[in-house]
C-alpha positions as CSV (number, residue, x, y, z in Angstrom):
1,X,-21.6,135.9,4.6
2,X,-24.2,134.6,7.0
3,X,-23.3,134.1,10.9
4,X,-23.8,130.5,10.4
5,X,-20.7,130.5,8.3
6,X,-18.3,132.3,10.5
7,X,-16.4,129.1,11.1
8,X,-16.3,128.2,7.7
9,X,-12.5,128.4,6.9
10,X,-10.7,129.3,3.5
11,X,-9.6,125.7,3.5
12,X,-13.2,124.3,3.8
13,X,-14.7,126.8,1.3
14,X,-12.3,125.4,-1.0
15,X,-13.1,122.2,-0.5
16,X,-16.7,122.8,-1.2
17,X,-15.6,124.6,-4.4
18,X,-13.5,121.7,-5.5
19,X,-16.4,119.5,-4.7
20,X,-18.5,121.5,-7.0
21,X,-15.9,121.7,-9.7
22,X,-15.3,117.9,-9.6
23,X,-19.1,117.1,-9.8
24,X,-19.6,119.2,-12.7
25,X,-18.5,116.5,-15.3
26,X,-21.2,113.9,-13.8
27,X,-18.6,111.5,-12.0
28,X,-19.0,110.8,-8.7
29,X,-16.6,112.6,-6.5
30,X,-14.5,111.0,-4.1
31,X,-12.0,111.5,-1.1
32,X,-9.0,110.5,-2.9
33,X,-9.9,113.1,-6.2
34,X,-10.1,115.7,-3.5
35,X,-6.7,114.8,-1.7
36,X,-5.2,114.9,-5.2
37,X,-6.7,118.2,-6.0
38,X,-5.1,120.1,-3.1
39,X,-2.3,118.1,-2.8
40,X,-2.9,116.7,0.8
41,X,-3.3,113.5,2.5
42,X,-6.7,111.4,2.4
43,X,-6.8,111.7,6.1
44,X,-6.3,115.4,5.8
45,X,-9.6,115.6,3.5
46,X,-11.3,113.0,5.7
47,X,-11.2,115.3,8.7
48,X,-12.5,118.0,6.8
49,X,-15.2,116.2,5.1
50,X,-16.5,114.8,8.7
51,X,-16.9,118.1,9.9
52,X,-18.4,119.5,6.6
53,X,-21.0,116.7,7.0
54,X,-21.6,117.4,10.7
55,X,-22.3,120.9,9.6
56,X,-24.6,120.3,7.0
57,X,-22.5,121.1,3.8
58,X,-22.2,117.6,2.4
59,X,-23.6,114.4,2.2
60,X,-20.2,112.2,3.1
61,X,-20.2,108.6,4.4
62,X,-16.5,106.5,4.4
63,X,-15.9,104.9,1.3
64,X,-18.8,106.6,-0.6
65,X,-19.1,109.6,-3.2
66,X,-19.3,113.1,-1.7
67,X,-22.1,115.3,-2.6
68,X,-22.9,118.9,-1.8
69,X,-26.4,119.7,0.1
70,X,-28.1,122.8,-1.0
71,X,-26.6,124.7,1.8
72,X,-23.0,123.6,0.6
73,X,-24.1,123.9,-2.9
74,X,-24.9,127.9,-2.3
75,X,-21.4,128.6,-0.7
76,X,-19.4,126.4,-3.1
77,X,-21.2,128.3,-5.9
78,X,-20.6,131.8,-4.4
79,X,-17.1,131.2,-3.7
80,X,-16.5,130.0,-7.6
81,X,-18.2,132.8,-8.6
82,X,-16.3,135.0,-6.9
83,X,-13.3,133.4,-8.0
84,X,-14.2,133.8,-11.5
85,X,-15.0,137.5,-11.0
86,X,-11.7,138.2,-9.5
87,X,-9.5,135.9,-12.0
88,X,-11.0,138.3,-15.0
89,X,-10.6,141.3,-12.9
90,X,-6.8,140.4,-12.2
91,X,-6.2,138.7,-15.6
92,X,-8.0,140.7,-18.0
93,X,-8.6,144.1,-16.7
94,X,-5.2,144.4,-14.8
95,X,-3.1,142.3,-17.1
96,X,-1.7,139.9,-14.2
97,X,-0.2,136.8,-15.9
98,X,-2.6,133.7,-15.5
99,X,-0.6,131.6,-13.0
100,X,-0.5,134.6,-10.5
101,X,-3.6,135.6,-11.1
102,X,-5.1,132.3,-10.3
103,X,-3.3,132.3,-6.9
104,X,-4.2,135.4,-6.2
105,X,-7.8,135.2,-6.9
106,X,-7.8,131.9,-4.8
107,X,-6.6,134.1,-1.8
108,X,-8.7,136.9,-2.1
109,X,-12.1,135.1,-3.0
110,X,-12.5,134.2,0.7
111,X,-11.7,137.9,1.8
112,X,-14.3,139.7,-0.1
113,X,-18.1,139.7,0.4
114,X,-21.2,139.8,-1.7
115,X,-21.5,143.4,-1.8
116,X,-17.8,144.1,-2.6
117,X,-17.9,141.6,-5.5
118,X,-20.9,143.4,-7.0
119,X,-19.1,146.5,-6.9
120,X,-16.1,144.9,-8.4
121,X,-18.4,143.6,-11.1
122,X,-19.9,147.1,-11.8
123,X,-16.2,148.5,-11.9
124,X,-15.2,146.4,-14.5
125,X,-18.5,146.8,-16.7
126,X,-17.6,150.6,-16.3
127,X,-14.4,150.0,-17.5
128,X,-15.3,147.5,-20.2
129,X,-17.9,150.4,-21.4
130,X,-15.1,153.0,-21.4
131,X,-12.8,150.7,-23.4
132,X,-15.3,149.0,-25.3
133,X,-16.8,145.4,-25.0
134,X,-13.4,143.7,-25.4
135,X,-11.6,144.7,-22.3
136,X,-9.0,141.9,-22.3
137,X,-5.5,143.1,-21.1
138,X,-3.8,144.9,-23.8
139,X,-6.9,145.7,-26.0
140,X,-7.2,149.2,-24.7
141,X,-4.5,151.5,-25.5
142,X,-1.7,151.1,-22.4
143,X,-1.6,154.9,-21.7
144,X,-5.4,155.1,-21.8
145,X,-5.7,152.0,-19.4
146,X,-3.0,153.5,-17.2
147,X,-4.7,157.1,-17.0
148,X,-8.0,155.3,-15.9
149,X,-6.2,153.5,-13.2
150,X,-4.0,156.7,-11.9
151,X,-7.6,158.3,-12.0
152,X,-9.3,155.5,-9.9
153,X,-6.1,155.6,-7.6
154,X,-6.5,159.4,-7.2
155,X,-10.2,159.4,-6.5
156,X,-9.5,156.7,-3.7
157,X,-6.5,158.9,-2.3
158,X,-8.7,161.8,-2.3
159,X,-11.5,159.8,-0.2
160,X,-9.2,158.4,2.4
161,X,-7.6,162.0,2.9
162,X,-11.3,163.2,3.2
163,X,-12.0,160.6,5.5
164,X,-8.9,161.3,7.7
165,X,-6.7,158.4,6.7
166,X,-3.2,158.6,5.2
167,X,-2.1,156.5,2.3
168,X,0.6,154.2,3.3
């Protein structure tokens, strides 16, 4: 994450991600659409959009469609890609139910940086190679998946112990 993006809160990243998704169908993105998507008032969205506009993430004028600047598009795409990766990991790899995976992915996407996302993608690729190209939840025998998960957990625990940390 760039130092200039430190003040970009989770909510503001979510607004950028929402603008990106809503703009994909080619329709203009309106403040009311964003408010409806987030379940908040138009005034709340207006305040956030004013800040995002002042910081150079979006082009925004009252009563006009909202558009992402190149800077805003970069942040939105990065956030959206992490969201999709986490959703796949939680749903397909760990077998978390879709609604629960969606909620968790939305929270986690803000907490991980690009390096962690790359490592997670590599792990998923390794797991996919271990169990075949179709690694959707349930496609590998449950016992094999559990054994692999235990192995990962044991290696993480061993690593923590070697570094002088205790497992909680």
